[in-house]
MDAnalysis code that builds the backbone (N, CA, C; Angstrom):
import MDAnalysis as mda
import numpy as np

u = mda.Universe.empty(231, n_residues=77, atom_resindex=np.repeat(np.arange(77), 3), trajectory=True)
u.add_TopologyAttr("name", ["N", "CA", "C"] * 77)
u.add_TopologyAttr("resid", np.arange(1, 78))
u.add_TopologyAttr("resname", ["MET", "SER", "GLY", "ASN", "THR", "HIS", "TYR", "SER", "VAL", "GLN", "CYS", "TRP", "LEU", "ARG", "ARG", "GLY", "THR", "ALA", "ARG", "GLN", "MET", "VAL", "TRP", "ILE", "PRO", "GLU", "LYS", "HIS", "ALA", "VAL", "VAL", "GLY", "ARG", "PHE", "LEU", "ARG", "LEU", "THR", "GLU", "SER", "GLY", "VAL", "SER", "GLU", "ASP", "GLY", "TRP", "GLU", "VAL", "VAL", "SER", "ALA", "GLY", "ALA", "ARG", "GLN", "SER", "GLU", "GLU", "ALA", "VAL", "ARG", "GLU", "ARG", "SER", "GLN", "ASP", "TYR", "LYS", "HIS", "THR", "ARG", "ARG", "ALA", "SER", "ASP", "ILE"])
u.atoms.positions = np.array([
    [-2.398, 12.495, 14.205],
    [-1.447, 12.294, 13.104],
    [-0.042, 12.611, 13.607],
    [0.891, 11.936, 13.034],
    [2.265, 12.121, 13.485],
    [2.858, 13.399, 12.877],
    [4.004, 13.796, 13.389],
    [4.688, 14.964, 12.886],
    [5.276, 14.750, 11.505],
    [5.297, 13.515, 11.037],
    [5.852, 13.199, 9.725],
    [4.791, 13.159, 8.618],
    [3.587, 13.608, 8.910],
    [2.510, 13.587, 7.916],
    [2.851, 14.584, 6.792],
    [2.727, 14.108, 5.580],
    [2.944, 14.966, 4.412],
    [1.576, 15.272, 3.811],
    [1.433, 16.471, 3.267],
    [0.155, 16.910, 2.735],
    [0.207, 17.189, 1.240],
    [-0.941, 16.977, 0.585],
    [-1.149, 17.328, -0.805],
    [-2.220, 18.396, -0.869],
    [-2.180, 19.187, -1.937],
    [-3.164, 20.239, -2.151],
    [-3.781, 20.030, -3.536],
    [-5.103, 20.199, -3.602],
    [-5.823, 20.066, -4.869],
    [-5.627, 21.375, -5.629],
    [-5.075, 21.293, -6.840],
    [-4.731, 22.485, -7.613],
    [-5.249, 22.385, -9.043],
    [-5.626, 23.553, -9.592],
    [-5.883, 23.652, -11.014],
    [-4.580, 24.049, -11.681],
    [-4.222, 23.300, -12.752],
    [-3.025, 23.614, -13.525],
    [-3.419, 23.977, -14.920],
    [-2.599, 24.807, -15.576],
    [-2.842, 25.255, -16.949],
    [-1.557, 25.122, -17.736],
    [-1.707, 24.623, -18.968],
    [-0.595, 24.571, -19.918],
    [-1.184, 24.882, -21.293],
    [-0.951, 26.092, -21.760],
    [-1.606, 26.532, -23.013],
    [-3.115, 26.574, -22.785],
    [-3.877, 25.867, -23.621],
    [-5.331, 25.805, -23.462],
    [-5.779, 24.626, -22.634],
    [-4.859, 23.761, -22.266],
    [-5.190, 22.563, -21.460],
    [-5.308, 22.950, -19.991],
    [-6.255, 22.330, -19.312],
    [-6.476, 22.523, -17.884],
    [-6.607, 21.169, -17.214],
    [-6.160, 21.038, -15.995],
    [-6.416, 19.814, -15.238],
    [-6.346, 20.097, -13.750],
    [-7.135, 19.308, -13.018],
    [-7.110, 19.418, -11.557],
    [-6.336, 18.211, -11.031],
    [-5.368, 18.479, -10.199],
    [-4.501, 17.414, -9.654],
    [-4.199, 17.655, -8.179],
    [-3.847, 16.621, -7.511],
    [-3.322, 16.709, -6.137],
    [-1.808, 16.701, -6.245],
    [-1.154, 17.718, -5.673],
    [0.301, 17.797, -5.723],
    [0.828, 18.024, -4.296],
    [2.091, 17.674, -4.056],
    [2.671, 17.916, -2.726],
    [2.546, 19.401, -2.368],
    [2.257, 19.639, -1.092],
    [2.001, 21.001, -0.599],
    [3.119, 21.979, -0.931],
    [4.352, 21.516, -0.876],
    [5.490, 22.432, -1.117],
    [5.517, 22.965, -2.556],
    [4.832, 22.298, -3.487],
    [4.807, 22.737, -4.883],
    [3.518, 23.490, -5.221],
    [2.578, 23.555, -4.300],
    [1.259, 24.156, -4.567],
    [1.298, 25.664, -4.338],
    [2.058, 26.349, -5.177],
    [2.247, 27.794, -5.075],
    [1.688, 28.422, -6.347],
    [0.637, 29.240, -6.229],
    [0.032, 29.879, -7.385],
    [1.086, 30.672, -8.127],
    [1.124, 30.473, -9.461],
    [2.096, 31.145, -10.320],
    [3.330, 30.312, -10.575],
    [3.526, 29.242, -9.846],
    [4.702, 28.387, -10.043],
    [4.512, 27.477, -11.235],
    [5.582, 27.202, -11.975],
    [5.532, 26.316, -13.130],
    [6.142, 24.967, -12.719],
    [5.470, 23.877, -13.162],
    [5.842, 22.538, -12.764],
    [6.097, 21.661, -13.988],
    [6.789, 20.565, -13.752],
    [6.955, 19.504, -14.724],
    [6.145, 18.308, -14.172],
    [5.193, 17.829, -14.978],
    [4.400, 16.674, -14.579],
    [4.906, 15.444, -15.330],
    [4.947, 14.317, -14.651],
    [5.376, 13.042, -15.254],
    [4.284, 12.028, -15.027],
    [3.835, 11.406, -16.127],
    [2.802, 10.371, -16.062],
    [3.189, 9.271, -17.035],
    [3.201, 8.044, -16.560],
    [3.549, 6.889, -17.398],
    [4.907, 7.088, -18.070],
    [5.845, 7.708, -17.358],
    [7.185, 7.885, -17.874],
    [7.380, 9.028, -18.835],
    [6.305, 9.765, -19.118],
    [6.392, 10.931, -20.042],
    [6.282, 12.216, -19.244],
    [7.253, 13.107, -19.421],
    [7.275, 14.383, -18.688],
    [6.862, 15.525, -19.585],
    [6.130, 16.475, -18.983],
    [5.745, 17.702, -19.681],
    [6.056, 18.893, -18.782],
    [6.853, 19.796, -19.301],
    [7.152, 21.057, -18.595],
    [6.051, 22.077, -18.884],
    [6.026, 23.142, -18.094],
    [5.192, 24.270, -18.416],
    [3.800, 24.298, -17.815],
    [3.519, 23.452, -16.825],
    [2.217, 23.469, -16.170],
    [2.254, 24.531, -15.072],
    [1.377, 25.519, -15.177],
    [1.312, 26.598, -14.198],
    [0.227, 26.318, -13.157],
    [0.555, 26.525, -11.904],
    [-0.425, 26.389, -10.835],
    [-1.283, 27.646, -10.857],
    [-2.567, 27.475, -11.219],
    [-3.504, 28.584, -11.353],
    [-4.232, 28.838, -10.035],
    [-4.570, 27.773, -9.332],
    [-5.233, 27.943, -8.021],
    [-4.916, 26.735, -7.147],
    [-4.960, 26.971, -5.844],
    [-4.724, 25.923, -4.851],
    [-5.894, 25.936, -3.894],
    [-6.372, 24.742, -3.563],
    [-7.568, 24.639, -2.722],
    [-7.402, 23.740, -1.532],
    [-8.176, 22.659, -1.559],
    [-8.252, 21.726, -0.418],
    [-6.916, 21.077, -0.110],
    [-6.694, 20.851, 1.183],
    [-5.464, 20.236, 1.674],
    [-5.830, 18.917, 2.389],
    [-5.179, 17.853, 2.050],
    [-5.407, 16.543, 2.654],
    [-4.057, 15.851, 2.867],
    [-4.038, 14.905, 3.803],
    [-2.815, 14.119, 3.972],
    [-2.616, 13.300, 2.699],
    [-1.359, 13.039, 2.358],
    [-1.073, 12.230, 1.166],
    [-1.707, 10.854, 1.302],
    [-1.768, 10.318, 2.516],
    [-2.381, 9.013, 2.737],
    [-3.857, 9.047, 2.354],
    [-4.578, 10.076, 2.781],
    [-6.003, 10.209, 2.454],
    [-6.217, 10.367, 0.962],
    [-5.375, 11.122, 0.293],
    [-5.476, 11.316, -1.156],
    [-5.256, 9.982, -1.859],
    [-4.277, 9.213, -1.450],
    [-4.030, 7.892, -2.028],
    [-5.221, 6.982, -1.852],
    [-5.780, 6.961, -0.670],
    [-6.944, 6.107, -0.386],
    [-8.133, 6.491, -1.223],
    [-8.407, 7.786, -1.384],
    [-9.551, 8.272, -2.139],
    [-9.377, 8.136, -3.631],
    [-8.128, 8.026, -4.109],
    [-7.859, 8.029, -5.557],
    [-8.476, 6.813, -6.259],
    [-8.825, 5.774, -5.522],
    [-9.397, 4.571, -6.110],
    [-10.909, 4.454, -5.882],
    [-11.519, 5.447, -5.266],
    [-12.945, 5.392, -4.960],
    [-13.833, 5.209, -6.170],
    [-13.417, 5.773, -7.331],
    [-14.259, 5.675, -8.523],
    [-14.528, 4.233, -8.934],
    [-13.643, 3.323, -8.553],
    [-13.800, 1.911, -8.916],
    [-14.989, 1.279, -8.191],
    [-15.393, 1.878, -7.090],
    [-16.469, 1.303, -6.279],
    [-17.833, 1.985, -6.525],
    [-17.861, 3.041, -7.328],
    [-19.093, 3.783, -7.550],
    [-20.140, 2.914, -8.246],
    [-19.782, 2.240, -9.282],
    [-20.773, 1.405, -10.028],
    [-21.311, 0.302, -9.133],
    [-20.429, -0.380, -8.418],
    [-20.866, -1.475, -7.553],
    [-21.846, -0.976, -6.513],
    [-21.599, 0.198, -5.982],
    [-22.492, 0.739, -4.958],
    [-23.836, 1.222, -5.521],
    [-23.841, 1.575, -6.806],
    [-25.076, 2.121, -7.387],
    [-25.896, 1.071, -8.113],
    [-25.349, -0.109, -8.374],
    [-26.106, -1.173, -9.035],
    [-27.227, -1.662, -8.147],
    [-28.372, -1.908, -8.777],
    [-29.523, -2.380, -7.986],
    [-29.593, -3.897, -8.093],
])
């Protein structure tokens, strides 16, 4: 891998009673840090990083993010 590889970390986030697991850039994956998430043009402040786990290159995360689309095709008999 080149020296320009960027990494993402799989993190659990919490906002009130809501929880979600997301891949975020490594520089933001700091337990106790509060983040603003934006999805479909809508931003929400107040997501706390509760835990940080696996680390992967951003390229690998992007490639794996679409794997669910192939699950049914692979399991059909």
